[in-house]
C-alpha positions in Angstrom: -5.8 -69.6 34.9 -2.1 -69.2 35.4 0.2 -72.3 35.5 3.9 -72.3 36.4 6.0 -75.2 35.2 9.3 -76.0 36.8 11.5 -78.5 35.0 15.2 -79.0 34.3 15.0 -77.0 31.0 17.7 -74.6 30.0 20.8 -76.9 30.1 20.6 -78.2 26.5 19.7 -81.8 27.6 17.5 -83.4 25.0 15.6 -85.6 27.6 14.9 -82.6 29.9 13.6 -80.5 27.0 11.4 -83.3 25.7 10.0 -83.8 29.2 9.1 -80.1 29.2 7.6 -80.2 25.7 5.4 -83.2 26.4 4.2 -82.0 29.8 3.4 -78.7 28.3 1.4 -80.3 25.4 -0.6 -82.5 27.8 -1.3 -79.6 30.2 -2.3 -77.3 27.2 -4.8 -80.0 26.1 -6.3 -80.1 29.6 -6.2 -76.4 30.4 -6.9 -74.9 26.9 -7.2 -71.3 28.1 -4.4 -71.1 30.6 -1.4 -68.8 30.7 1.8 -70.8 31.0 5.0 -69.7 32.7 8.0 -71.9 32.1 10.9 -71.5 34.5 14.3 -72.0 32.8 18.0 -71.3 32.9 18.1 -70.5 29.2 15.0 -70.3 27.0 17.0 -71.0 23.9 17.3 -74.6 25.0 13.6 -75.1 24.8 11.9 -77.2 22.1 8.5 -75.5 22.6 7.5 -73.7 19.5 4.3 -72.2 20.8 4.1 -68.9 22.7 4.9 -69.3 26.4 6.4 -66.9 28.9 9.8 -67.9 30.1 11.0 -66.9 33.6 14.6 -67.0 34.6 15.3 -69.3 37.6 16.6 -67.9 40.8 19.5 -68.3 41.6 21.1 -68.2 38.2 24.8 -67.5 38.0 24.5 -65.4 41.1 28.2 -64.8 41.8 28.7 -63.2 38.4 25.3 -61.5 38.2 24.3 -60.6 41.7 22.1 -57.6 40.7 20.3 -59.5 38.0 19.5 -62.2 40.5 17.7 -59.7 42.6 15.4 -59.2 39.6 15.2 -62.9 39.1 14.2 -63.4 42.7 11.5 -60.8 42.6 10.1 -62.2 39.3 10.1 -65.8 40.8 8.1 -64.6 43.8 5.7 -62.6 41.7 4.9 -65.4 39.2 4.5 -68.1 41.9 2.1 -65.7 43.7 -0.1 -65.2 40.6 -0.1 -68.9 39.7 -3.2 -71.1 40.3 -1.2 -74.3 39.7 2.5 -75.0 40.2 3.8 -78.0 38.2 7.2 -79.6 39.1 8.1 -81.9 36.3 11.8 -82.2 37.0 12.9 -85.6 35.8 15.8 -86.4 38.2 14.5 -84.2 41.0 16.6 -85.6 44.0 19.8 -87.5 43.4 22.9 -88.2 45.4 25.2 -90.4 43.5 25.0 -89.6 39.8 28.5 -88.7 38.4 28.4 -85.0 37.4 29.7 -81.8 38.9 26.4 -80.1 39.4 24.4 -81.4 42.4 20.7 -81.7 43.1 19.7 -78.3 44.5 17.5 -79.4 47.4 17.6 -76.0 49.2 16.5 -74.3 46.0 13.6 -76.6 45.7 12.7 -76.1 49.4 12.7 -72.3 48.8 10.4 -72.6 45.7 8.0 -75.0 47.4 8.0 -72.7 50.5 6.8 -69.8 48.3 4.1 -72.0 46.7 2.9 -73.2 50.1 3.1 -69.6 51.6 0.8 -68.4 48.9 -1.4 -71.6 49.3 -0.9 -72.8 45.7 -1.7 -76.3 44.5 1.5 -78.2 43.8 1.7 -81.1 41.4 4.8 -83.3 40.9 4.8 -85.0 37.5 6.8 -88.2 37.0 9.8 -87.2 39.2 12.7 -89.5 40.0 14.1 -89.6 43.5 17.2 -91.2 44.9 18.3 -90.4 48.4 19.5 -92.4 51.4 17.8 -89.9 53.8 14.2 -89.4 52.8 13.5 -87.3 55.9 15.5 -84.4 54.5 13.2 -84.1 51.5 9.9 -84.7 53.3 9.0 -81.0 53.3 8.8 -80.9 49.5 6.0 -83.4 49.4 3.8 -82.6 52.4 0.6 -80.6 52.4 -3.0 -81.0 51.6 -2.6 -79.1 48.3 0.4 -81.2 47.2 0.0 -84.1 44.8 2.8 -86.4 43.8 3.5 -88.7 40.9 6.8 -90.5 40.4 8.3 -92.3 37.4 9.4 -95.5 39.0 8.8 -98.0 41.8 12.0 -97.1 43.6 11.0 -93.4 44.0 7.6 -94.5 45.2 9.2 -96.8 47.8 11.5 -93.9 49.0 8.5 -91.6 49.5 6.6 -94.5 51.2 9.3 -94.5 53.9 8.2 -91.0 55.0 4.5 -91.7 54.5 4.1 -89.8 51.3 1.4 -91.1 49.0 2.2 -91.1 45.3 1.2 -92.7 42.0 3.4 -93.9 39.2 3.2 -91.8 36.0 5.5 -93.0 33.2 8.1 -90.9 31.5 6.3 -88.2 29.4 8.8 -88.6 26.5 6.9 -91.8 25.5 4.2 -89.4 24.3 6.5 -87.8 21.7 4.7 -88.0 18.4 7.1 -89.9 16.1 5.1 -89.3 13.0 5.0 -85.5 13.1 7.0 -83.3 10.8 10.0 -81.4 12.2 9.1 -79.4 15.3 11.9 -76.9 14.8 11.5 -73.5 13.2 13.6 -72.7 10.1 15.9 -70.5 12.2 17.1 -73.6 14.2 17.2 -76.1 11.3 20.5 -78.0 11.4 21.9 -75.5 13.8 25.3 -76.3 15.1 25.6 -76.7 18.8 27.3 -74.3 21.2 31.0 -75.2 21.4 33.1 -75.1 24.5 35.6 -72.3 24.3 38.6 -71.3 26.3 37.7 -70.1 29.8 34.6 -72.3 29.7 32.6 -69.7 27.7 29.9 -70.7 25.3 29.7 -69.3 21.8 26.8 -70.0 19.5 27.9 -71.7 16.3 26.9 -70.9 12.8 24.3 -72.9 11.0 25.6 -76.1 9.5 26.4 -76.0 5.8 24.6 -78.5 3.5 27.8 -80.6 3.1 28.1 -80.9 6.9 24.7 -82.5 7.4 24.5 -86.1 8.6 23.3 -88.3 5.7 23.0 -92.0 5.2 23.8 -93.0 1.6 22.5 -96.0 -0.2 22.1 -99.2 1.8 24.9 -98.3 4.3 24.0 -99.4 7.8 24.6 -96.7 10.4 25.2 -97.1 14.2 24.3 -94.1 16.2 25.9 -94.2 19.6 24.9 -92.3 22.8 27.5 -92.6 25.6 27.8 -91.0 29.0 31.1 -90.2 30.7 32.4 -92.1 33.7 30.0 -95.0 33.7 31.8 -97.4 31.3 34.2 -100.0 32.5 37.7 -99.3 30.9 36.0 -96.3 29.2 38.6 -95.2 26.7 39.8 -98.7 25.8 36.2 -99.9 25.2 35.3 -96.9 23.0 38.5 -97.5 20.9 37.7 -101.2 20.5 34.1 -100.5 19.7 35.0 -98.0 16.9 37.5 -100.4 15.3 35.2 -103.4 15.5 32.2 -101.5 14.0 34.3 -99.9 11.3 35.8 -103.3 10.2 32.2 -104.6 10.1 31.4 -101.8 7.6 29.1 -99.8 9.8 29.0 -96.0 9.6 29.4 -94.5 13.1 27.8 -91.3 14.4 27.9 -90.1 18.0 24.7 -88.7 19.5 25.0 -85.7 21.9 22.1 -86.0 24.2 23.4 -83.4 26.7 25.4 -80.3 25.8 25.4 -78.8 29.3 26.9 -75.3 29.4 28.5 -75.5 32.8 28.9 -79.1 33.8 31.6 -80.8 31.8 30.9 -84.2 33.2 27.3 -84.0 31.8 28.4 -82.7 28.4 28.3 -85.5 25.8 29.7 -83.3 23.1 32.8 -82.4 25.1 33.3 -86.0 26.1 33.2 -87.4 22.6 34.4 -84.6 20.2 38.1 -85.4 20.5 37.5 -89.1 19.9 35.2 -88.2 17.0 38.0 -86.0 15.5 40.7 -88.7 15.9 38.7 -91.4 14.2 36.9 -89.1 11.7 33.5 -89.8 13.2 30.5 -87.5 12.9 28.9 -86.1 16.0 25.7 -84.2 16.5 26.4 -80.7 17.7 23.0 -79.7 19.1 20.0 -81.4 20.8 17.8 -80.6 17.8 20.3 -82.4 15.5 20.2 -85.4 17.8 16.4 -85.5 17.9 16.2 -85.3 14.1 18.6 -88.2 13.8 16.2 -90.7 15.3 14.1 -90.5 12.2 16.8 -92.3 10.1 18.7 -94.7 12.4 19.4 -98.4 11.7 20.7 -99.3 15.2 21.4 -97.5 18.5 24.0 -98.3 21.1 22.7 -96.3 24.0 23.6 -95.3 27.6 21.5 -92.2 28.0 18.1 -93.0 29.4 16.3 -91.0 26.7 18.3 -92.5 23.9 16.7 -95.8 24.9 13.2 -94.2 25.2 13.5 -92.6 21.8 14.7 -95.9 20.3 11.6 -97.5 21.6 9.4 -94.6 20.4 10.8 -95.0 16.9 11.0 -98.8 16.9 14.8 -98.8 16.5 16.7 -101.9 17.5 19.2 -100.9 20.2 21.8 -102.3 22.5 21.4 -100.8 26.0 24.5 -100.1 28.1 22.7 -99.9 31.4 24.3 -97.8 34.1 21.6 -97.0 36.6 18.4 -98.2 38.3 16.3 -96.0 36.0 17.6 -97.8 32.8 17.2 -101.2 34.4 13.6 -100.6 35.3 12.8 -99.3 31.8 14.4 -102.4 30.1 12.5 -104.6 32.6 9.2 -103.0 31.7 9.7 -103.9 28.1 11.2 -107.3 28.9 14.2 -106.2 26.7 17.1 -108.6 26.5 19.7 -106.8 24.4 21.5 -105.1 27.3 24.8 -105.0 29.2 25.8 -103.7 32.5 28.1 -100.7 31.6 30.3 -101.3 34.7 30.8 -105.0 34.3 30.8 -106.3 30.8 33.9 -107.4 28.8 34.4 -106.5 25.1 33.7 -110.1 24.1 30.3 -109.7 25.7 29.6 -106.6 23.7 30.5 -108.4 20.4 28.2 -111.3 21.3 25.3 -109.2 22.3 25.6 -106.8 19.4 25.8 -109.8 16.9 22.6 -111.2 18.5 20.9 -107.8 18.0 21.8 -107.4 14.4 20.8 -111.0 13.5 17.4 -110.7 15.2 14.3 -110.3 13.0 13.2 -106.6 13.1 9.6 -107.6 13.7 10.6 -108.4 17.3 11.3 -104.6 17.8 7.7 -103.6 17.4 7.1 -101.4 20.5 4.3 -99.3 19.1 1.3 -101.2 20.5 2.7 -100.9 24.0 3.6 -97.2 23.4 0.0 -96.5 22.4 -1.2 -98.1 25.6 1.3 -96.1 27.6 0.1 -92.9 26.0 -3.5 -93.7 26.7 -2.8 -94.6 30.3 -0.7 -91.5 30.9 -3.4 -89.1 29.7 -6.0 -90.9 31.8 -3.9 -90.9 34.9 -2.6 -87.3 34.6 -6.2 -86.1 34.1 -7.3 -88.0 37.2 -4.4 -86.7 39.2 -5.1 -83.1 38.3 -8.8 -83.2 38.6 -9.4 -85.7 41.5 -6.1 -85.9 43.3 -4.7 -89.2 44.7 -8.1 -90.8 45.4 
């Protein structure tokens, strides 16, 4: 059996790579003898250690590499043709109003889905997010007797319901991440420094971190690990400065977490956003998504905006203050009945101090998410097996 997996992998976004990793692991458990083809923009971004076949997306930097894209196109058609199952597990599949320079490539998705339908392949959407004011323009993606759809939230299900598309809710697969496993990264990537933005917007692979550069927590020092996203904070620069000064005076060690190190989209690149601030205030910052993932094993508190910084905090039972900026984060926090949160566009700094103080003074036993996580894992595996085997019955 041949299975093609389409996700957002290849842009050095930790959440997207964990989505791919967990979907692959679940599918591998169900289809033990299958051959897997993972479509990607850059296979080096992947966290999968096991042997899979990576296929370059078409289009991929088509203006600079027109002839290579002819090869990519042919390969895309060939692999979809030979696939028995096409999985689309792209987290934020359709969006209109997120602040970043890259847009949701609806026409590209219509082309890929057209090929799958042309070759009469079974198409399964896994836990996708959808945000559009015009559902009719995306209806083609989800129609067909061989198309099965699962979404990650109620809002997405409602949008599809407007165009009479039936779907089930399947939670974010990153909740399946095994917190108790040893490092998943091969020695060649251990403490690997992230790709840095060079002049002319070129990416250059960094050297491995030296031992003295590694992030370490010494003694009983409390550490705040902070995940921020550009453009969603009220009075962004002033708030970050006030937060750094407040936490430093309170004797917390601060480390910035880079959840996204996008090669082409500066607005979606956390490392670019925070590196100058980190340098100015002598704050450490993770330089790769593997460093960021490793960090969650040794955190005291998280101040998080990125959706998957909140998910990983829950997975690791880490007390966190959520700076909520979108419907997806609001729904996540509501599902866990979580009260330590602020609206990133509205709160004043005094609100931050009050809520953070409440967080640090709360008994850690209240942050025991693992029982619910275990239930989420169990339900996910049951529901995805039903979806793949029996459809939307």
